[in-house]
C-alpha positions in Angstrom: -9.2 45.6 27.9 -8.9 49.3 29.6 -9.1 52.1 28.0 -6.0 53.8 26.7 -5.9 58.1 27.3 -4.0 60.5 26.0 -3.5 63.6 27.6 -6.9 65.8 27.7 -9.2 62.9 27.1 -11.8 61.8 29.8 -13.9 59.0 29.2 -17.5 58.3 31.3 -16.8 55.5 34.4 -20.4 55.2 34.4 -20.6 54.2 30.8 -17.5 52.3 30.5 -18.1 50.2 33.9 -21.3 51.0 35.1 -21.9 49.8 38.7 -18.0 49.9 39.8 -17.5 51.8 42.7 -14.5 50.3 44.4 -11.3 51.8 42.5 -8.0 50.6 42.8 -6.1 53.5 41.6 -2.5 52.6 40.7 0.3 54.8 40.1 3.7 53.8 38.8 7.1 54.6 37.3 11.1 54.3 36.7 13.7 56.1 37.5 17.3 57.3 36.4 19.3 59.0 38.5 22.4 61.4 37.3 23.1 62.3 40.8 23.2 59.7 42.1 20.6 60.6 45.1 17.6 57.7 45.3 13.9 59.4 43.6 11.9 59.2 46.4 8.2 60.0 44.5 5.2 60.6 46.7 1.2 60.1 45.3 -0.5 62.9 46.8 -4.9 63.3 46.0 -6.7 66.4 47.6 -10.7 66.4 47.2 -12.4 69.2 45.8 -14.6 71.9 44.8 -15.2 72.5 41.4 -12.8 75.4 41.6 -10.2 72.6 42.6 -9.6 73.7 46.1 -10.4 71.4 49.2 -13.2 71.5 51.5 -10.0 71.9 54.4 -7.1 70.8 55.3 -7.9 67.3 56.3 -9.4 66.8 52.4 -5.8 66.8 51.6 -4.2 62.8 51.2 -0.9 62.1 51.7 1.9 59.8 53.6 0.7 61.6 56.4 -3.0 61.9 55.9 -4.0 58.3 55.1 -7.5 58.7 54.6 -10.1 61.5 53.8 -12.2 62.8 56.8 -15.2 60.7 55.0 -13.5 57.7 54.4 -13.8 57.7 50.7 -10.2 58.3 49.7 -7.3 55.8 51.6 -3.8 56.2 50.6 -2.1 52.9 51.4 1.2 53.8 51.9 4.8 55.5 50.7 6.8 53.3 48.6 10.1 54.8 49.3 12.1 54.0 46.5 9.3 53.3 43.8 11.3 49.8 42.7 9.7 47.3 40.8 7.4 46.2 38.3 3.5 47.5 38.6 1.8 50.1 40.7 4.4 51.8 43.3 1.6 53.8 44.6 -1.8 52.7 45.3 -4.6 54.5 46.7 -8.5 53.1 47.5 -11.9 55.3 46.5 -15.2 54.0 47.4 -17.3 56.1 45.5 -20.5 55.8 47.6 -18.5 57.3 50.3 -17.5 60.7 48.5 -19.1 63.5 50.5 -21.2 65.3 48.2 -19.8 68.4 48.4 -16.7 66.8 46.9 -16.4 67.4 42.8 -13.2 66.8 42.6 -10.7 63.5 42.7 -7.9 65.0 41.7 -4.6 62.5 41.7 -1.0 64.4 41.6 2.9 63.0 42.3 5.9 64.9 43.1 9.5 64.4 44.1 10.3 64.4 47.6 13.4 67.1 47.9 13.5 67.3 44.1 15.5 70.3 44.8 18.0 69.8 47.2 18.8 66.3 44.9 18.1 68.1 41.7 16.4 66.2 40.6 12.9 66.5 38.3 10.6 64.8 35.9 12.9 64.3 33.2 14.6 61.5 34.9 11.0 59.9 35.1 10.1 57.5 32.7 7.1 54.9 31.9 5.2 57.1 34.3 1.5 55.8 34.9 -1.9 55.8 36.8 -4.5 52.9 36.1 -8.2 53.1 37.4 -9.0 49.0 38.8 -12.5 48.1 39.4 -11.7 46.2 42.5 -14.8 44.3 42.7 -13.6 42.3 39.3 -10.0 43.2 39.0 -10.2 44.2 36.3 -7.9 47.7 34.6 -10.4 49.9 32.9 -8.6 53.0 32.2 -5.0 53.2 32.0 -3.1 57.1 30.9 0.4 56.8 30.1 2.2 59.9 30.9 4.8 61.2 27.9 5.6 64.4 28.0 9.3 65.2 28.8 8.9 67.4 32.3 12.4 68.6 32.2 11.9 71.4 35.1 8.8 69.9 36.9 9.3 68.6 40.6 5.2 67.3 40.7 2.5 66.6 38.3 -1.5 66.6 38.2 -2.3 63.0 36.7 -5.9 62.9 36.1 -8.8 63.8 38.5 -11.7 62.0 39.0 -14.8 64.2 38.1 -19.0 64.4 39.2 -20.6 65.7 36.0 -24.6 65.6 35.6 -24.9 62.7 38.2 -21.7 60.8 36.9 -18.1 60.3 38.1 -15.4 60.8 34.8 -11.8 60.2 34.4 -10.1 63.2 33.1 -5.8 62.7 32.0 -4.3 66.4 32.6 -0.5 65.6 33.1 -0.1 69.1 33.8 3.6 70.0 35.6 4.8 72.0 38.3 7.9 73.2 38.5 7.5 74.2 42.6 7.0 70.8 44.2 4.1 69.8 46.7 4.6 73.4 47.6 3.1 74.4 45.2 0.5 72.1 43.9 -0.5 72.6 47.2 -1.2 76.3 47.2 -3.0 75.8 43.5 -5.3 73.6 45.9 -6.0 76.0 48.7 -3.3 74.6 51.1 -1.7 77.6 53.0 1.8 76.0 52.7 
């Protein structure tokens, strides 16, 4: 049975899933467009130091850079519509391969061309992230975003972080109104 978290809560992966090193991070959502334009939500992952700044531009994993330099984080590809049930985009994480300099793995979502299409996360429903133990195919953690992000066009959804030699998961749910560019600037990438 998965642990359901609320915004701001965290949990130790080492305690809840001892020995888990292979993670399937599934993110999903449903959209309703009032503008007639299709939605294209994109997942990005930032591998950062403790100050939430990427180690290098190549530590920013997204649809144009599908794998981190150490091979520990792999984006499985861009879903252009988000239609259907279940995970819309998936990121695979191998905790054994994560560079020792990486303190946080930050999961984010942005709306592609949100400004041009007049879209925001207020038009997105049922958004979630879940952590699945790939070896057991068992959902360990789930965080359903319930806030109304009516002006935000990108979100920091959650993060995996190291603390005293163990990996923890935190439900973040922080919105940004300046899209992917805002996320990049916040995590040390010049845009």
